[in-house]
N, C-alpha and C positions, 0 to 999 in steps of 0.2 A: 859375293861382293858385299861388303859392309857399307850401308848408306849412312849419310848424315841424318840427323833428326829431321831437318827440313825436307830432304829427299824422301825420307820414310813417310812423312805426313803427306807430301804431294802425291806420292804413288797411290796412297789410299784415297785421296780426294779424286784422283783420276780413275778410281775403281780398278787399280792394278795391284799386283802382289809386291809388297816391300820385302826387304830382307828378313824382317821379323815384325812382330806386332808392336805398333807404337803404344807407349804408356803415357797417358795424358790426364791432366787435371782440367777442370773448367777454370774458374778463377782460383788463384792462390790467395786466400783471404788474409788480410792484415792481422786480425785477431788470432788466427791460427799461428801465424809466424811469431807473433808476440808471445802467446801463451804456451806454445808447444815446441818452438824452435828457437828460443832465446832471441827473438827479434831480428833474425837475419832477413835479408832482402829476398824477393821472389827469385831473382837470378841465382842467389846462393842456394836457395831451396832446390832448384833444378840440379845444381852441381852436387849437392849432398845426397839427394835421393835417387838420381838417375832417371827421373821422369823426363820425357822428351820435352824440351822447352817450348813455351809459347810466349810471344810478346803481344800482350793486349794493349792496343794504343789507339787513340783518336786525337785528331788535331783540327781544331776549328779555326777558321778565319772569317773575315767580314768584308763587306763592300763599302768603302768610305764614300762612294758616290751616292749611296742611299742614306747617308748620315749614320752609318753603323760604327760601333766601336766596342772594344772589350768591356765587359761589365766592371766598373771600378769598385763595386761593392763585394766582388767575389773573393778576393784574397787568394791564399794558396790553394791549389787544387787538391781535393781529397781523392780517395780511392776511386779510380775509373771516372773521375769527374772531368767533363770537357769544359773548355772556356765558353762562357756565356756571352752572347752578343746582345748589346743594348742599343737603343736609340733614345733620343730625347722624349719619345712617346712610348717607350717600353723600358721601364726601369724596375729593378728588383731590389727590395730593401728587406733584409732579414731582421727579425726582432725576437729576442729570447723571451720565452714564456716561463715565468717563475711559478714555483709551487707545484711542479709536476714530478711524477715518479722517475721519468726518464728525461734525458736532455731533449728539450722541445723547442722548436723554432717556428715562428710564423713568418712566411715569406709573402710580402706584399708586392703585387705586380701593379705598378702605378702607370696608368694611361690617362690621356686627356678626358676620356669619357667616364671611366670607372676604375676603381682599384679592386682587383681580384686578390684573393689570398688563399693560401693553403698552409696547413700545419703538418710538420714532420716531427716524429719522435724517434730517438735513436738510442741504442746501447752500443757496447763495444763491438758487436757482431754485425749489426745491420740497422737500417732505418725503415720506417713505415709511415704511411699517411694516416693522420688522425682527423683531418678535416680536408675534404676534397676541394679542388679549385672551382670546378663548375657546379655552382649551386642553383642557378636558374638557367633555363634553356637559352635565354638571350645572352648569357655570358660567352657563348661560342662566337657571337658577333664581335666581341672585343678581341678574341684571338684572331679572327679573320682579318680584322682591320689593323691591328698593332703588333702582333707577335712577330718576332724576328726569325729568320731562317739562316742557320749557319751553312757555310760551305767548307769543304775539306782543304786544309793547307797541304797540298800535294807535295810541295818541296820538302816540308818538314817530315812527312811520312816517309818519303823516299830516302831521306837522310838516315832516318831511324832504321829502315829496312836494310839499307846498305851496310850500316854498322852491325846489324844483327847477323847478316850474312847467312851462312849455312847452319847457324846455331839452332834455329827452330822456326816455327810457324809464326807469321805476322798476322794477327787477327784484329779485326775491328768490329764495330756494330753500327747499325743505322741509328742516326741521331734520335734521341728521346726528347721528350719535353723538358724544358729547363727545370732544374731542381729534382724532379722525380718523374720517371716514365719508363717505358719499355720500347724496344725497337719496332715491334709490330704495330700496325695502325689501330686495330681493335684494342690491343693490349695497352697502348698508350692512352686511349680514351678511358679504359677502365681505371687507370691510375688517376685520371683527372676527375672522373665523375663517380667512380665506385663500380665494382663488378656487378653486384646485384642490381644497382640502378641502371646500368647499361643493358643488362638482360631484360629487365622489365620494359625499358624504353624501346627495345627492339620490337616488342609486340605492341606496346601502347602508342608509340609515335615513331615508326620506322623512318619517316621522311626526315625528322630532326636528327636521328642517329646517322643517317647517310650524310646529311649536311655537316655534322660534326666530324665524321670520319674523313670526308673529303678535305676539310681544312687541315687535318693532321697529315693526311696522305700527301698533299701538295708540298708541305714543309719537308717531308722525308724525300720526296722526289727531287726537290731542289738540291738537297744535299747529295743524293745519289748521282745526279748529273755532273756534279763537280768532282767525282771520283776518277774520271778518265785520267789514265797515266799514273795513278797511285799504286805503289808496289805492295799492296796488300795481297795475302794469300787467300783469305776468305773473310767474309763478314757474317755477323749474326743478325737474323731477323726473327721476329716472333715473340714468344713469352708465354708464361703459364696460363694467362687468362683465356687462351684459345685451346686449352686441352680438353679432352673429352670428359674429364672429371669435373669440368666447370661449365661448359656449354654443350648444346646438342647439335646435331648435324645441320638443322635449319639455320641456326645462327652462324655456324661456320660457313655454310654455302652462300649466305646472303650478306654477311657483314665482315667476314674475315678474308675469305679467298678473293673476292672481287678487287680488294685493295692491295693485299700483299702479293698476289700473283703478278700484278702490274709492276710493283716495286722490284720483284725478282727479275722480271723481263728487263727493266731499266738497269739493274745491276749488271746483267749480262751484256747489255748494249754498251755499258761503260767499261767492259772488259774485266769484270769482277766476279768472283765466286761467292756463293751465299749458302749458309747453313740455316735451316729452319728449326728453331729451338722451341720445344714443347715439354716443359718440365711438369708432367702430370700424365694423365691417361692419353694414349696415342692410338691404341689398336683399332677403334672404330673409325678413326680419321686417316689411317695410314695412306690409303690410295688418294684421298683428298689432298693431303699435304704434298705428296709426291707430284700430283697433277699440277700444282702451282709452279713446278719447275725448279726447285732448289737443287744444288749440287750435293748437299748432305742434309741429314736430319739428326737431331739430338733431342733429348738426353737419354731416351730409351730406358726410362726408370722402371725397375722391376717391382712386382707386387709387394715384396717385403718392405719396400720404402713408400708404399701407399699409392703406387700407380698400377699399371696393368701390362707391362711389356713382356712378351714372350720373344726373346731374341731369335730363336730358331724360326718362329713364324714370321717375324719381321724380315729376316734374311730371305725366306722363301717367297714372300709376297712382293717385296720391293727392293731386295738387295742387288738386283741387276740394273736398277735405275738410279740409285743414289748411294753415296757413301754413308755408312752408318757410324755414328759417334756416340759412345756412352755405354750403358748397360751394366756397369760395375756397381755393386751394392756397398758403398763406403760406410753406411751406418753399421753394418754387421761384420765387415771384413777388413776394415782399417783400424779397428779399435776393439779391445776386449775379445780377441780371438788368438788362435795360434798362427804362426807363419804358414803351417801346412794348410790351414783353412783359407788363408789369403791366396796361396798358390792355387788351391783347388777352385776358388771363385774365378781367378784369372783364366784358368783352363776351361772352365765352364763357358765363359764368354767367348773364348777363342773357338771352341768346338761348335758353339751355336752360330756364330756370325763371321768367323774368320775365313771360311772356305773361299778360295779364289781371290782373296784380297778385298779391298774396299771397306775395311772395318778398322776404326780407331778405338782401341780400348780407352775408356774414359770414365771417371767417376760420374755418377748420375747427378750432375749439378755440383754445388759448392758444399764444403764441409768446414766446420769450425773447430772440431776436435778430431784428432787422429793420432795414432802412434807413429812417429817418424820411422821407426824400424820396420813397421809393417808397410809403410809407403815404399821403402827400399825393396822390400820383398815383392810388392806389387810390380814395381818397375823391372826388377830382375827376372821375374817369371814371365812377364810380357815379352821381354827380349829373348827368352828361351823358346818362345812360340815362333818357330821359323817356318818358312814356306819351302 
C-alpha cells in the first residue's frame, strides 16, 4: 500500500515500518531556492524534487489582559521568524549599523530600568551574533522582570494543518528568544551570553547559570502549555550548543538535561511530539539524550561533515526507543558527485538505520548549495528503499 507523505512520516515517528523510506530536508533555505532553483517557493521545491514535504510553521499570540500586543517595529516576517510580543515595558527598536562588511543591525530592548542590546550581522545565507545581549550578570534580572512570553495561536496552526492535509508533516519549534535564539534552554542562553562564556560560567558561577536557565525555561514552558489542541505533528527542541563537540557530559547532565527533560515532559502533557536536535557530536550523549524522553533525535551528522555519528551504532544503541532523523551527508553527496554516488549514500543510510522502520532519511541540517538534479535522485532512491 502506498502511503501519503504525512502517513509515511507518522509511521516512522511511531517507530513503525512505512511503505518506503521518507526523503526529508531540514529547512529549505531561501538562499538555496534563490540561487539554485530560480527563486521558487519551498512548496514548489517539494513538487519538483519529490522530497516528502514538511510545513515548518509557528504562530504566536498574546494576552491583552497583560498589556501585550504585537511588536509594531517588526514589519514583515522573515524566514522562520515568529511574531514578537511587546508591552509598554518591553519594546524592541532596530538600528542599522553603518560601515560594516555585512548587513548589521543593533536591536535595543528598552525597559523602564535599562536598555539591553544585541547586534546581529547577516549575509544572504544566515545571521549571527556579533554582540551578545547579556553583558553583565544583573542583565538577566531585566529579562525576568520585563521579557514577554508568547503563546501559540492554536486556531491559526490548526487552520494551516487542515489546509496542508496529507501533503506532509507539520513541524514547529519551541519558542526562541526574540531576534535570535535556539529552542533548547541551554542553547538559548548560549545565544544570549556566548557559548564560551556560558561554559566558563557553569564552573565559575553555577548558581547564576541556573538562575538564567530558569528564566528562559519558564518562558518556554509558558509557550508549551499553550500548545494543547494544536495540530502539530512534531516540535523541535535543542540546538548545536549542547552537542558533545561543544560541551562535556558534566555540563549536559547539570545544565541541559534538567531543563529540557522537563520541557519534553510538558510537551507530552500537551499532547505533542518532540524531536531533540543536536547538530554536532552526539555519540557520547546518545543515551543521555534519549533518557530525556524525546520521540525522535536528529541530525545524526556523520564524521565527514565534522561530527561523529555512526548510524549503525546509533540504531543498535537507541533505535528501539526513538525515531532517528538525519544521517545523510549533503556536503559530499548533493553536489559535485555522480547520481550513483548519491544513490549509494542513500542506501548506506537505509542499510545502517532503516531496519524495522523508525528512520527518516534527512540531510544533516541545512544546506545552501546543492544540485537540484541530485536532490531528485536522493528522493527517488529513498522511495525505492521499501520495507
